[in-house]
N, C-alpha and C positions, 0 to 999 in steps of 0.2 A: 927751418922748413925747406924741404927739397921741392923745387918747382918743376923739375922735369916730369912730364907725364901727368901733370895736374890740370884740372879744369878750373878756369877763373872767369869771373865777371868783373868788368870795370865800368862803373857809371861815370858819366861825364867823359866818356871815352872818345868823343868825336873831335877833341882838340886838347891842347895844353898838356897838363900832367897826365890826364887820363889816356890820351893817345900815346904818349911816351911810355906809360906803364904797359899798355897793351903790346907795344912793340917789343919791350924788354922781356915780357913774359913769353912771347913767342920765341925770342932769341934764347931764352933759358930752357926751351924744350917743352913748353906747356902743350898738353894734348889738345886743348881747345880754349879759346878766349872769346868771350862775348863782349862786344863793344856796344854799350848802351848809352844813348844820349837823347836829350830832348829834341835835338836837331837830327832827324833820321838820315838826312843826306850826308851830313858830316860823318855819322857813324858808318854809313855804307862806304864812304870813301876810305876811311881808315881800315875797315875790315877788308876791303878789296885789296889794298896794298899789302896786307898781312897774309893773304892767301887762304887756302881752304881750311886752315885751322882756326879761322876767325869767323864770327857770325855777328852781323849788325842787328840790333833790336832797338827800335825807337822806344823811349821810356821817359815819362815824367816822374821823377823820383818822389815828388811831393804827394803822389797818389798811391796809396798802399796797394790797391788792386793791380796797378801796373807793375809794382815791384813783385807781387805774387806771380803775375803772368810772366815776368822776366825770369824768375827762378824756374817756373814750370817749363818755359820754352828752352832754357839752357839745359835742364836735366833731360828733356825729351830728345834734344839734338846731340848733346855730348855725353851726358851722364851726370852723376852727383857732383855738386859744386864743392871743390876743395878750398877755394879762396874767393871771397867776395870783397872787392875793392870799392868801398863806398866813397867815391871821389867827387861826385858832382857838387858844385858850389855856385854861389851868386855873390857878387861884390855889392853888399848893401851898405851904402854910406849915409851919413847924416844929411839933412837938408841944408841949403845955403843959409849962412848964419852959424852953422856948425854947432848948434846946441846938441848936447848928448841925447835929448829927448825929442829932437825935431823931426825925425823920420816918421812918415805916416804909418798908421797901423798896418796897412797892407804890406809895407816893406818889412816891418818887423815879423809879420806872419810868414811872408815868403822865406825870410832868413831862417825862421824856426822850422818850417816845413822841410826845407832843403838840407839844412846843416845838422838838424837833430832828428826829426821824425823819420827822415829817409834812412838814417842809420838804424833806428828802432825797427822800421819796417823790414829792412834787410835781415836783421838778426832774427826777428820773429818768423820770417819765411824760411830761413836757412838752419836755425838752431836745431829743430827737431831731428832732421836728417843727420846733421853733423854729430849730435849727441848720440844718436843710435849707432853711428859708425865709429864713434870714439875719436873722431878727428875732424878738423876743419879750422879755417883761419879767416880773420877779418882784418883788412887794412883800411882804416878809416882816415881819410884826409881831413885833418883838423886845422892846421895853421899855427904858427907861433903866436898868433893873436889869441889863441885859446890858452896859452901859457902866460902871455904878457898882456898886450892890448893892441887895438888898432886905432890909432889916432884918426879922428874924423869918421869913424865907422862904428858907432855904438851897437847897432843891430848885428853887424858882422862879428865884432869882438864878443858880445854877450852870448850869441848862439854858438860860437866856436868854443867858449868856455864850457857850455852845456854839452857840446859834442865830446869834449875831452872827459867830462864827468861820466857820460854814458859809456865811453870806451873803457874807463876805469872799472865801471860796474860789470861790463862784459868780462873783462880780464879777471876780476876777483871772483865772480860768481861761477864761471864755467871752465876755469883752468883745469880743475880736477876731473872734468868730463872730456878732456882732450882738446879743448878749444883754445886757440892762440889768437891774440889780439895785438895789433900794432897801430900806433897813432903817428901819422906822418905830419910833421909840424915845421914846414919851411917858413921863411920870411918872404921877401919879394921874389917873385918868379915871373919870367917873361912868358906870359900867356895872353891869349885873346881877351880873357876876362879883365885883366889889368889894363891892357892896351885900349880897351873900349871906354875906359873912364877918362874923360878929358883932363889933361894935366897930370895924369898918373903914370905915364910911360916909364918913369924912373922908379915906380913902386911907391912913391910918396915916402912917408916916414919908414914904412916897412922895407924900403930899398936902401936904407942908410949903410948897410953892410955889403951892398952889391946885389945885383939881380942875378939869380941863377937861371939857367935854361931849364925847360921842362925835362930834357934828357938827363941833366945832372940830378934833378930831384928824383927822377925815376930810378937812376942808378943807386942813389942813397936808399930808396925804398926797397929795392931788390936786395941789396946787401943787408939791410935791417931785417927783412923777412927771413933770409937764409940764416942769419945769426940768432933769430928768435927774439929780437929786441921789441920791447913795448914802445918806447919813445924813440922815434927816428927824427933826428935833427940835421937836415941838409946844411943849414947854416950853423956851424959849430959854435959860433958866438952865443947862441941862444942858451946853451948850458950855463954859461957864466951869468947871463942876465937873470936866469931863474934863481941862481944862488944869491945874487945881489937882492933880488926881490924878497926872498925868504929871510935873508939876514937882517934887512932893515927896510921894511915896507914903506915907511914914511919917506926915507931917503930916495927909494925907487920912484915913488910917486912924484917927488920933487924933480927928479931927472926927466920923467915923462912930461911933466908940465913945461920944463925948459925946452924939451924937444918940440912940443906943440907950439909954444910961443915963437919958435924960430922957423916954423913951417908956413909957407905962403899957400893957403888953401885955394885950389881951383874951384870953379863952379862945376858941380858934378852933373853928369848926364845919366839919365836912368832909362 
């Protein structure tokens, strides 16, 4: 995908990976970048730093009507959307005691709405125009948790698996209509979302291979988009983990159990 001259939307763009993506898209020569975030002040600050090619739009991605309005505002301000980066996320952990079923229904629902339905809403709003033009791209931030697992975060891991499944469906169903899809799947990343969780500054089990900066993840994402990759793995180790999981699932589960036993779980804050 050629990014110069393109119009892009980045949800969760007020901080972390989203802010880094918006910055890199501008650096690549994007015609316009919409920085969308639940925190409108953060979105405004990022857009202001990026100059007149950036526009801030407050948006709750769990609300389909707000996604529709985001798309409409983008197209009225800049023109048709070439790339929708569905990046917003929430760190949804298990409750103290760390049972896989311990998180309350509200936390499961939030994870589902943000990690899955927000991607569905974005596709539903953008696909008709993209298909009519015969081109368009989606970059869905999924996480390596969608390929492997997130120890201590069943709602996060489960919904990230579902997010990857939806990205698969988009890529399979609409490729012949000119639509391209990429799934960004990092492990631990130094973001405010991770830093806000008590005791998780090192990324927890997801940080065992080192924490990348948001800028490093954005760089991997841009390279992957340009190359037309579906699966973008900023942590290269993940490719081997996927192979090991597929080759011997029981052995992989045993390794994950060992990792879990060796981790000192903090008390989560929500």
